C-alpha positions in Angstrom: 0.0 0.0 0.0 1.3 3.5 -0.9 1.1 6.0 1.8 -0.6 9.3 0.9 0.8 12.4 2.6 -1.6 15.3 2.8 -0.4 18.6 1.5 0.3 21.3 4.0 -2.2 24.0 3.8 -1.3 26.7 6.3 -3.8 29.3 7.4 -2.3 32.6 5.9 -3.8 36.1 5.6 -6.0 36.8 2.5 -3.9 37.6 -0.5 -0.8 35.7 0.6 0.3 32.2 -0.4 3.2 29.8 0.1 6.2 30.7 -2.0 5.9 28.2 -4.9 9.6 28.5 -5.8 11.0 27.9 -2.4 13.8 25.2 -2.7 15.5 25.4 0.7 15.2 26.8 4.2 12.4 26.4 6.8 9.1 25.2 5.5 5.5 24.7 6.7 5.0 21.4 8.5 1.7 19.5 8.8 2.7 18.3 12.3 3.9 21.6 13.6 1.7 24.7 13.4 4.6 26.9 14.6 6.8 26.0 11.6 6.5 28.7 9.1 7.9 28.9 5.5 8.2 31.6 2.9 5.1 33.5 1.7 4.5 35.7 -1.3 2.2 38.3 -2.6 4.3 39.9 -5.4 7.1 40.1 -2.8 8.7 37.4 -0.7 8.1 37.3 3.0 10.8 35.5 5.0 10.0 34.6 8.6 12.5 35.5 11.2 14.2 32.5 12.8 15.6 32.3 16.4 15.6 35.8 18.0 19.3 36.3 17.9 19.5 35.2 14.3 16.5 37.3 13.2 18.0 40.3 14.9 21.3 39.9 13.0 19.5 39.5 9.7 17.3 42.6 10.3 20.4 44.6 11.3 22.2 43.5 8.2 19.4 44.6 5.8 18.9 47.9 7.8 22.6 48.7 7.6 22.5 48.2 3.8 19.5 50.4 3.5 21.1 53.1 5.6 24.3 53.0 3.7 22.6 53.2 0.4 20.5 56.1 1.5 23.5 58.0 2.9 25.6 57.5 -0.3 22.7 58.5 -2.5 22.3 61.7 -0.4 26.0 62.5 -0.7 26.0 62.0 -4.5 24.8 65.6 -5.0 27.6 67.0 -2.9 31.0 66.6 -4.6 32.9 67.0 -1.3 30.8 64.6 0.6 30.8 62.1 -2.3 34.6 62.2 -2.4 34.9 61.6 1.4 32.4 58.8 1.2 34.0 57.0 -1.7 36.5 55.0 0.4 34.6 54.5 3.6 32.7 51.6 4.9 29.3 53.0 4.0 30.2 53.1 0.3 31.4 49.5 0.6 28.1 48.4 2.2 26.1 50.4 -0.4 28.0 48.6 -3.2 26.8 45.2 -1.8 23.2 46.2 -2.2 23.4 45.5 -5.9 24.0 41.8 -5.1 21.3 41.4 -2.5 17.5 41.2 -2.9 15.8 44.6 -2.3 14.5 45.0 1.2 11.2 46.6 2.0 11.1 46.5 5.8 9.3 44.2 8.2 5.7 43.0 8.4 3.8 41.2 11.1 1.4 38.5 9.7 -0.8 36.0 11.4 -0.1 32.5 10.2 -1.8 29.4 11.7 -3.4 31.7 14.3 0.0 32.9 15.5 1.7 36.3 14.8 5.1 36.1 13.1 7.5 38.8 11.9 8.5 38.6 8.3 11.2 40.4 6.2 9.7 41.8 3.0 12.1 41.1 0.2 12.3 41.3 -3.6 11.0 38.2 -5.5 13.9 37.3 -7.7 11.7 35.2 -9.9 9.3 38.1 -10.7 8.4 38.2 -14.4 9.8 34.6 -15.1 7.4 32.3 -16.8 9.2 29.1 -15.8 11.6 30.0 -13.0 14.6 27.7 -12.4 15.9 28.3 -8.9 19.0 27.0 -7.0 20.2 27.7 -3.5 24.0 27.2 -3.1 25.4 27.5 0.4 28.9 29.1 0.3 32.0 28.2 2.5 33.7 25.2 4.0 32.8 26.5 7.4 29.0 26.9 8.0 29.0 27.5 11.7 29.4 30.9 13.2 31.7 32.1 16.1 28.9 31.7 18.7 28.0 28.1 17.8 28.3 25.5 20.5 30.7 22.6 20.1 27.6 20.4 19.4 26.4 22.7 16.7 29.8 22.8 15.1 30.0 19.0 15.1 26.7 18.8 13.4 27.6 21.3 10.7 30.9 19.7 10.0 29.1 16.4 9.2 26.7 17.9 6.7 27.5 17.9 2.9 31.0 16.6 3.8 32.3 15.7 0.4 31.3 18.9 -1.4 31.8 21.2 1.5 35.4 20.3 2.2 36.5 20.0 -1.4 34.6 22.8 -3.0 33.4 25.0 -0.1 29.8 24.5 -1.5 26.6 22.8 -0.4 23.5 22.3 -2.4 20.3 22.5 -0.2 17.9 22.4 -3.1 16.9 23.5 -6.6 14.2 23.3 -9.2 14.7 23.2 -12.9 12.5 22.9 -16.0 13.6 20.6 -18.8 12.3 19.3 -22.1 11.8 15.5 -22.2 13.3 13.9 -25.3 12.1 13.1 -27.9 8.6 14.4 -27.2 9.7 17.9 -26.2 7.3 18.1 -23.2 8.4 20.5 -20.5 8.8 18.9 -17.0 9.7 20.3 -13.6 12.5 18.6 -11.6 12.9 19.4 -7.9 15.7 18.2 -5.6 16.1 18.9 -1.9 18.7 18.6 0.8 18.8 14.8 0.8 19.9 14.9 -2.8 22.5 17.6 -2.1 23.9 15.6 0.9 24.5 12.6 -1.4 26.7 14.5 -3.8 30.4 14.1 -4.3 32.5 16.6 -6.3 31.6 14.9 -9.6 28.0 14.8 -8.6 28.0 18.5 -7.8 29.3 19.3 -11.3 26.6 17.1 -12.8 23.9 18.8 -10.7 25.0 22.2 -11.9 25.0 20.9 -15.5 21.5 19.7 -15.0 20.4 23.0 -13.5 21.8 25.0 -16.3 20.3 22.7 -19.0 23.7 22.1 -20.5 22.5 18.9 -22.1 20.7 19.0 -24.4 22.0 22.5 -25.2 19.5 25.3 -25.8 20.0 28.3 -27.9 20.7 30.7 -25.0 22.7 28.4 -22.6 26.0 30.1 -23.4 24.5 33.5 -22.7 23.0 32.1 -19.5 26.4 30.9 -18.3 28.2 34.1 -19.3 25.6 36.3 -17.4 25.8 34.1 -14.3 29.6 34.4 -14.4 29.3 38.2 -14.8 27.2 38.4 -11.7 29.4 35.9 -9.7 32.5 37.9 -10.6 30.8 41.1 -9.4 30.1 39.5 -6.0 33.6 38.1 -5.9 35.0 41.5 -6.6 33.1 42.9 -3.6 34.4 40.2 -1.3 38.0 40.8 -2.4 37.7 44.5 -1.4 35.7 44.2 1.9 37.2 43.7 5.4 34.0 44.4 7.3 32.1 41.2 7.6 32.4 37.4 7.5 29.4 35.5 6.1 28.6 32.1 7.6 25.9 29.7 6.4 25.0 32.3 3.7 23.8 31.3 0.2 23.7 32.4 -3.3 20.3 32.2 -5.0 20.6 31.6 -8.8 17.4 32.2 -10.8 16.7 32.1 -14.5 13.7 31.8 -16.8 13.7 28.5 -18.7 11.4 30.1 -21.4 14.3 32.3 -22.5 16.6 29.4 -23.2 14.8 27.9 -26.1 13.3 31.1 -27.5 15.4 32.2 -30.5 13.9 35.6 -30.5 15.4 36.3 -27.1 18.9 35.4 -28.1 21.4 38.3 -27.9 25.0 38.7 -28.8 26.4 38.5 -25.4 25.8 40.8 -22.4 28.3 43.5 -23.4 26.8 44.3 -26.8 23.1 43.9 -26.6 20.7 45.0 -29.3 18.1 47.7 -28.4 15.6 46.3 -25.9 12.1 45.7 -27.3 9.0 44.4 -25.5 9.9 40.9 -26.9 13.5 40.9 -25.8 14.6 41.1 -22.1 18.2 42.0 -21.2 20.0 39.1 -19.5 19.8 40.6 -16.0 16.0 40.6 -16.2 15.8 36.8 -16.7 19.0 35.8 -15.0 19.6 36.8 -11.4 22.3 35.8 -8.9 22.0 37.3 -5.4 23.5 36.8 -1.9 20.8 35.6 0.6 20.5 34.4 4.2 22.3 36.7 6.6 21.4 35.4 10.0 25.0 34.4 10.7 27.0 37.5 9.7 29.7 38.7 12.1 32.2 41.5 12.0 35.5 40.5 10.5 38.1 39.7 13.2 41.2 41.9 12.8 39.9 43.2 9.5 40.7 39.9 7.8 39.2 39.1 4.4 36.5 36.4 4.3 38.6 33.6 2.8 36.0 31.0 3.7 33.4 32.6 1.5 35.7 33.4 -1.3 37.0 29.9 -1.5 33.5 28.5 -2.1 32.6 31.4 -4.5 35.7 30.8 -6.6 34.9 27.0 -6.8 31.5 27.9 -8.1 33.0 30.3 -10.7 35.4 27.6 -11.8 32.6 25.1 -12.3 30.5 27.5 -14.4 33.5 28.5 -16.4 34.4 24.9 -17.2 30.8 24.3 -18.5 31.1 27.4 -20.8 34.4 26.1 -22.2 33.1 22.7 -23.2 
């Protein structure tokens, strides 16, 4: 007999629904009314976790918003702009380009309980068939305040990929065309799949996610644009000595519909034709953003975040290898 598991249908405010593209993180649970996942209503609503983690994440987003506002205000004053160019505020403001837009907090009642949510940009907005991957960055995923027990647990997760690549794969979804019928199907993999991967398996998972085989018309453009955005994030981390990011992820999103649509193909991202309603520039259907900031700490002795950069460079190397095939 096959067991049938009932779908979780949380009681959420009118106009909100579960985030259909959530591939990792905390989710709704049928057996636990207090477990809350991501919601959406045109924006994404992320529930705060443990109090200390939620506070760190709020402070991070608020600090980015304040830095961006201060730098924008200084832009009209040549003297202030010159002074701000090399300071920490300018560095934080530069990171905002690589982070989902933040719209403040909102309290919502879910399953008869009030929860605080972060209001964030929906990175899949406007995508007809969103492909989404969560990649956790860094060999070390426990923060400086973690207990020995927590550290031991984290060290045992995703061991093969984490220690060799500095990468973990908590989950992803991807659309593909079945051969030879050409029917579009949705494939979803979660953390159990990610934990089973070795280095070769991780490479194969990324090739699956980027639809490398069979090749579509716009796969090279997809890989080039992902690399462009990854290099932008890497450049920021090379410059900054402010923060260390633990258990933070990159969210990679793209629209499968753009891969096999010849009318959307463009000659690279540096020399694009004029944008028309039928043609979207790459950064509108391909987005790579830093997410998950509950475990961010000041950099000790102003040291670079080598842990994060190691994993990020591994990801860049893998994508580059796919582009060179």
